[in-house]
C-alpha positions in Angstrom: 82.4 -72.6 -16.5 83.9 -70.9 -19.4 83.1 -67.3 -20.0 81.3 -68.0 -23.3 79.0 -70.5 -21.6 78.1 -68.0 -18.9 77.3 -65.4 -21.4 75.3 -67.9 -23.3 73.3 -68.8 -20.2 72.7 -65.3 -19.2 71.9 -64.5 -22.8 69.4 -67.4 -22.8 67.9 -66.2 -19.6 67.7 -62.7 -20.8 66.3 -64.1 -24.1 63.7 -66.2 -22.4 62.6 -63.3 -20.2 62.3 -61.0 -23.2 60.4 -63.7 -25.1 57.9 -64.0 -22.3 57.5 -60.2 -22.3 57.2 -60.2 -26.0 54.7 -63.1 -25.9 52.6 -61.4 -23.2 52.7 -58.2 -25.2 51.6 -60.1 -28.3 48.7 -61.5 -26.4 47.7 -58.0 -25.3 48.0 -56.7 -28.8 46.0 -59.7 -30.2 43.3 -59.2 -27.6 43.0 -55.6 -28.6 42.9 -56.4 -32.2 40.1 -58.9 -31.8 37.8 -56.6 -29.7 35.3 -54.6 -31.7 36.3 -51.1 -32.3 34.5 -48.5 -30.3 33.2 -45.4 -32.1 34.1 -42.2 -30.4 31.2 -39.8 -29.6 32.7 -37.2 -32.0 32.3 -39.6 -34.9 28.7 -40.6 -34.1 25.9 -38.6 -35.8 25.3 -35.5 -33.7 22.0 -35.2 -31.9 20.6 -31.7 -32.2 19.6 -30.6 -28.7 16.6 -28.4 -28.4 17.7 -24.9 -27.3 17.0 -23.9 -23.8 14.4 -21.1 -23.4 15.5 -18.5 -21.0 13.2 -16.2 -18.9 10.4 -15.0 -21.0 10.9 -17.7 -23.6 14.0 -16.2 -25.2 16.0 -19.0 -26.9 19.6 -19.5 -25.7 21.7 -19.7 -28.8 25.5 -19.6 -28.8 27.2 -16.5 -30.0 28.0 -16.8 -33.7 28.0 -14.9 -37.0 25.9 -15.8 -40.1 22.5 -16.8 -41.1 22.6 -20.3 -39.4 22.6 -19.1 -35.8 19.8 -16.6 -36.6 17.7 -19.3 -38.2 18.4 -21.6 -35.2 17.2 -18.7 -32.9 14.0 -18.2 -35.0 13.3 -22.0 -35.1 13.6 -22.0 -31.3 11.2 -19.1 -30.7 8.1 -20.4 -28.9 4.6 -20.5 -30.4 3.3 -17.5 -32.4 6.7 -15.7 -32.1 8.4 -18.2 -34.5 6.1 -17.2 -37.4 6.6 -13.5 -36.6 10.3 -14.0 -36.4 10.4 -15.7 -39.8 8.4 -12.9 -41.3 10.6 -10.2 -39.8 13.8 -12.0 -40.9 12.4 -12.3 -44.5 11.3 -8.7 -44.6 14.8 -7.5 -43.4 16.6 -9.7 -46.0 14.3 -8.4 -48.8 14.8 -4.8 -47.7 18.6 -4.9 -47.2 20.2 -7.3 -49.7 23.4 -8.7 -48.3 22.4 -8.0 -44.7 24.9 -9.3 -42.1 23.5 -11.5 -39.4 24.7 -12.8 -36.0 23.5 -13.9 -32.7 25.0 -12.2 -29.7 23.7 -12.1 -26.1 20.9 -14.5 -27.1 19.5 -12.0 -29.6 19.7 -11.9 -33.4 21.4 -8.9 -34.8 21.2 -7.4 -38.3 23.8 -5.0 -39.8 25.8 -3.8 -42.8 29.4 -5.0 -43.2 31.8 -2.3 -42.0 29.0 -0.1 -40.6 27.9 -2.1 -37.5 24.5 -3.4 -36.3 21.3 -1.5 -37.0 18.6 -3.8 -35.5 18.2 -6.5 -32.9 15.3 -8.7 -31.7 14.6 -10.4 -28.4 11.7 -12.6 -27.1 9.8 -11.7 -24.0 6.9 -13.6 -22.4 4.1 -11.7 -24.2 5.9 -9.9 -27.0 8.9 -9.6 -29.3 11.0 -6.5 -28.9 12.7 -5.1 -32.0 15.5 -2.6 -31.2 16.5 0.0 -33.7 19.9 1.1 -32.4 19.7 4.5 -34.1 15.9 4.7 -33.8 15.8 8.4 -32.8 17.1 9.2 -36.3 14.2 7.3 -38.1 11.1 9.0 -39.5 8.6 8.5 -37.9 10.4 7.5 -34.7 9.5 3.9 -33.5 7.1 4.1 -30.6 9.0 2.5 -27.7 11.4 4.6 -25.7 14.7 3.4 -24.2 17.2 4.3 -21.6 19.7 4.7 -24.4 19.4 8.1 -26.0 19.6 6.7 -29.6 17.7 3.4 -29.3 13.9 3.0 -30.0 11.8 -0.1 -29.7 8.9 -1.7 -31.5 7.1 -4.3 -29.3 5.1 -6.8 -31.3 2.4 -8.8 -29.5 0.4 -11.8 -30.7 -2.7 -9.9 -31.6 -0.8 -7.0 -33.3 -1.0 -6.5 -37.1 2.5 -5.5 -38.2 2.6 -2.6 -40.7 5.1 -4.2 -43.0 5.5 -1.1 -45.2 6.4 1.0 -42.1 8.7 -1.7 -40.7 10.5 -2.0 -44.1 10.9 1.8 -44.2 12.4 1.8 -40.7 14.7 -1.1 -41.7 15.9 0.7 -44.9 16.5 4.0 -43.0 18.3 2.2 -40.2 20.6 0.3 -42.5 21.8 3.5 -44.0 22.8 5.0 -40.7 26.1 4.3 -38.8 25.4 1.1 -36.9 26.2 0.1 -33.3 29.6 -1.6 -32.7 29.2 -4.7 -30.5 
């Protein structure tokens, strides 16, 4: 055999082999192209999971800044606590325009930009605990003591009538004090 014929045969053999591979590849591509496209879970409409309630009924909300996580926390508060939480939030917003909000450690926090946090709230089984982080500087001092020398608490139970004017006065005073850095 002449050299060109050998090259032609091996070229044909190589060509045939590559044609088969190309044909098999084309079949695979065609098969993929005709299958219906699957939607990834990230593109599907997100289902909002109901927040987990921790011990005492405190909602577990991811740490985040802004009004949205605070509203998610309030919406997840169980029973009568939800209405009280809405009322406290509205009263704080009215009293301190431009109040900064966040959820940290599964508790909503309220503060003034650049000054830190002045108030936090937390659900327990039978009450909502409002923490004034500089409560010993408020007049009159909120009734609940704390292990922290500066913090004072206000516990709100289902049957309690909140003195909104006193609460607003504490919020206004607290917002003017240096806040807690967290």
